[in-house]
KESEPA-835197 format. One record per residue (C-alpha): residue in three letters; x, y, z. Coordinates in pm, whole numbers, padded with zeros to 5 digits, always signed. Each point is the difference from the previous one (the first is absolute). Layout:
BEGIN
alaXYZ;...
//
This chain:
BEGIN
met+02833-03528+05422;leu+00004+00363-00048;thr-00199+00228-00147;asp+00137+00339+00087;ala+00228+00132-00254;ala+00179+00255+00233;glu+00110-00343+00264;ala+00128-00215-00310;ala+00223+00312-00062;arg+00086+00027+00330;arg+00141-00354-00037;leu+00155-00013-00305;ala+00192+00280+00114;asp+00074-00193+00339;gly+00155-00272-00240;gly-00321-00209-00037;leu-00116-00166-00250;val-00359+00071-00120;ala-00178-00179-00274;ile-00203+00279-00189;pro-00282-00115-00222;thr-00024+00171-00383;glu-00184-00009-00307;thr+00180-00279-00092;val+00131-00273+00263;tyr+00113+00048+00356;gly+00342+00096+00113;leu+00272-00091+00221;ala+00148+00402+00070;ala+00282+00145+00179;asp+00149+00320-00024;ala+00198+00018-00308;thr+00279+00173+00205;asp+00060-00231+00238;pro+00216-00295-00056;val-00069-00168+00274;ala-00392-00013-00017;val+00070-00081-00366;ala+00216-00329+00072;arg-00339-00075+00202;val-00182+00031-00269;tyr+00219-00288-00230;asp-00006-00179+00327;val-00381-00057+00066;lys-00064-00059-00388;gly+00310-00275-00030;arg+00063+00257-00311;pro+00332-00045-00116;thr+00169+00319+00080;asp+00125+00097-00381;his-00327+00021-00084;pro-00140+00367-00052;leu-00287+00127+00212;ile-00284+00292-00121;val+00032+00312+00169;his-00303+00158+00061;val-00073+00366+00058;ala-00286+00228+00040;asp+00095+00263-00282;ile+00177+00117-00277;glu+00247+00214+00195;thr+00097-00299+00269;ala+00033-00218-00339;arg+00280+00257-00131;arg+00175-00027+00357;cys+00026-00380-00079;cys+00123+00006-00360;val+00066+00225-00359;leu-00259-00005-00185;asp-00011+00081-00380;ser-00173+00118-00242;arg-00230-00367-00041;ala+00001+00017+00370;glu-00177+00302-00052;ala-00257-00094-00227;leu-00095-00316+00164;ser-00014+00159+00363;met-00376+00084-00081;leu-00092-00305+00027;trp+00128+00032+00384;pro-00160-00061+00295;gly-00083-00364-00236;pro+00134-00338-00030;leu+00341+00110-00215;thr+00330-00058+00138;met+00262+00159-00202;ile+00335-00105+00078;leu+00289+00309-00041;pro+00332+00121+00129;arg-00001+00014+00343;thr+00130+00256+00244;glu+00233+00013+00321;leu-00341-00047+00179;val-00106-00311-00112;pro+00262-00249+00211;ala+00204-00263-00231;ala-00213-00263+00236;val-00358+00070-00153;thr+00141-00009-00367;gly+00157-00377+00012;gly+00333+00266-00047;leu-00098+00088-00334;glu+00027+00398-00086;ser-00365+00012-00061;val-00303-00033+00218;ala-00395-00063-00106;val-00213+00272+00110;arg-00365+00040-00014;ile-00292+00201+00185;pro-00267-00218+00126;asp-00352+00083-00047;his-00130-00071+00367;pro-00134+00258+00161;leu+00101-00113+00330;thr+00363-00090-00062;leu+00022+00338-00157;glu-00086+00148+00293;met+00269-00263+00204;leu+00259+00152-00202;arg-00116+00365+00007;his+00052-00039+00408;leu+00332-00191-00092;gly+00149+00216-00199;gly+00213-00186-00227;pro+00049-00365-00206;val-00098-00343+00103;ala+00140-00293-00146;ala-00279-00246-00062;pro-00042-00339-00169;ser-00307-00225+00037;ala-00082-00104+00329;asn+00031-00401-00015;arg+00286-00212-00011;phe+00260+00028-00324;gly-00166-00187-00256;arg-00352-00084+00096;val-00325+00193-00015;ser-00024+00332+00057;pro-00217+00117+00255;thr-00321+00298-00109;thr-00160-00037+00338;ala+00105+00082+00367;asp-00109-00343+00098;his+00210-00117-00293;val+00320+00124+00154;val-00054-00125+00350;ala-00027-00348-00144;asp+00313+00014-00146;ile+00248+00185+00205;gly-00199+00153+00304;thr+00194-00267+00237;leu+00328+00181-00147;leu-00081+00301+00113;asp+00068+00173+00348;pro-00366+00114+00112;val+00209+00317+00212;arg+00186+00177-00304;asp-00161-00144-00315;ala-00382+00011-00093;val-00222-00116-00313;leu-00169+00312-00151;asp-00389-00094-00097;gly-00109+00182-00260;gly-00265-00274-00125;pro+00000-00167-00329;cys+00286+00055-00291;leu-00240+00153-00301;val+00233-00043-00309;gly+00109-00411+00164;ile+00354-00002-00173;glu+00363+00128+00062;ser+00060+00322-00238;thr+00172+00056-00331;ile+00338+00043+00038;val+00151+00184-00301;asp+00402+00068+00024;leu+00142+00335-00167;thr+00359-00033+00047;val-00002-00192-00321;gln-00086+00119-00349;pro-00261-00049-00113;ala-00175-00086+00306;gln-00082-00355+00128;ile-00317-00132+00146;leu+00142-00224+00262;arg-00363-00113+00151;pro-00318+00037-00166;gly-00274+00172+00234;ala-00340+00180-00038;val+00166+00291-00198;ser+00053-00130-00341;gly+00298+00038-00229;gln-00241+00162-00223;leu-00050+00261+00230;leu+00366+00026+00082;asp+00108+00028-00356;arg-00278+00300-00068;leu+00139+00204+00293;leu+00397-00093-00096;leu+00003-00015-00344;pro-00027+00455-00024;val+00293+00009+00220;ser+00223-00246-00088;gly-00111-00154-00377;ser+00002-00355+00125;pro-00260-00232+00102;thr+00114-00225+00303;ala+00145-00346-00005;ala-00015-00304+00120;ala+00199-00083+00320;ser+00372-00152-00101;gly+00279-00018+00184;pro+00051-00113+00357;ser-00292-00014+00272;arg+00030+00280+00158;ala-00338+00076+00195;ser-00303-00190+00134;gly-00197-00269-00124;met+00267-00035-00273;leu+00091-00321+00038;ala-00177-00348-00163;ser-00133-00107+00324;his-00183+00198+00229;tyr-00371+00128+00144;ala-00001-00412+00083;pro-00257-00178+00226;ala+00076-00346+00195;arg-00193-00201-00255;pro+00099-00021-00391;val-00140+00240-00219;gln-00145-00123-00403;leu-00128+00255-00255;val-00253-00031-00249;glu-00097+00268-00293;arg-00396+00124-00015;glu-00059-00225-00286;glu+00124-00306+00160;arg-00177+00055+00362;asp-00347-00263-00124;thr+00285-00271+00054;ile+00104+00052+00389;gly-00077-00258+00214;asn-00082+00066+00319;asp+00132-00334+00176;his+00325+00107+00237;thr+00058+00341-00112;ala-00206+00371+00105;val-00072+00201-00286;ile+00021+00357-00059;asp-00201+00177-00272;arg-00009+00373-00009;ser+00120-00006-00350;asp-00297+00174-00125;asp+00087+00357+00163;pro+00367+00063+00073;val-00038+00275+00225;glu-00158-00223+00237;ala+00231-00271-00055;ala+00297+00227+00082;arg-00234+00135+00295;his-00019-00331+00156;leu+00282-00209-00150;tyr+00190-00059+00313;asp-00286-00049+00273;asp-00137-00250-00287;leu+00317-00207+00068;arg+00047+00027+00316;arg-00335-00129+00045;ala+00022-00273-00234;asp+00333-00047+00159;ser-00185-00098+00364;gln-00276-00226-00136;pro+00077-00294+00211;ala-00374-00183-00036;ser+00045+00061-00333;gly+00249-00324-00131;ala+00155+00245-00228;thr+00365-00044-00027;thr+00030+00260-00294;ile-00166+00368-00075;thr-00092+00053-00376;val-00005+00334-00111;val-00193+00139-00327;leu+00192+00279-00161;pro-00150+00355-00116;ala+00116+00119-00323;asp+00285+00134-00087;asp-00140+00354-00072;gly+00322+00210+00074;gly-00104+00137+00308;ile-00149-00173+00353;gly-00099-00307-00126;thr+00428-00039-00169;ala+00119+00076+00343;val-00192-00288+00159;arg+00076-00228-00218;asp+00305+00091+00086;arg+00017-00063+00367;leu-00176-00310-00091;arg+00238-00127-00246;lys+00265+00063+00319;ala-00241-00178+00273;ala-00020-00305-00257;ala+00396-00039-00029;pro+00204-00248+00089;arg+00142+00047+00341;asp+00325+00104+00127;his+00052-00342+00289;his+00245+00274+00204;arg-00175+00299+00013;thr-00406-00183+00009;ser+00143-00157+00350;arg+00173+00280+00148;asp-00272+00241-00062;gly-00274-00235+00143;
//
């Protein structure tokens, strides 16, 4: 593992992959302008190449090199650095390999000092989906990354940049600004209410729910899934949970803590060989329109029926 941002940037510039810490989850980064390195990201993750990747940049100036920011994007850019991803028309700097062939690109500025330092050393954008096998539980520590994909990384040219545990713990909010009204494609720590407060003065329209084809990370019905089946229980029903043959996760009273520990909790529950548990039962936080809603979204997808072919491929 590395803690040297300059060395991580050097490896990226040389065509390597670097797992990077953010405030949300760890990402698997490649130089976004290098199609060969980007192809390795898809290969290591086992991710379909028509699934767009999120581009991470150090500042708004680099964002403008990657995409076209309209008045709505300029208004929302006050939330950067932070857990917000905007989908915007891409520029020629971003190859189609990053966007799944789409003419739009997902962009954000992550709120993590070590990764921001690395990006400043690199001087350009990186493409970075979550640093795990496709469809599986996202990593929120460097150890999670090593456990998931460590054997698939090249120890000479690749690296894991260790920035400690992720503080938010779930993926960024994704808002699509290529449509009017803007659509929230994935809920996260940035709430729809906050987006509406910033967008209404410049667009006159509040955000809408996602519609149309899958075009961003996390839009598939099944995602974020541990190996064991997941079942969900509302808070008012948690007293009915039996402890036989199920590992119980209940942080429902505090949605911020539920988000921060969600993926670590799922991993721990998935690796309890002595417990006899065959399933994982999670108590859902309240549907609060904010981070509680985002946690519920991740858990619904973790509990959804799984595509046999995809699950077997992803391991």
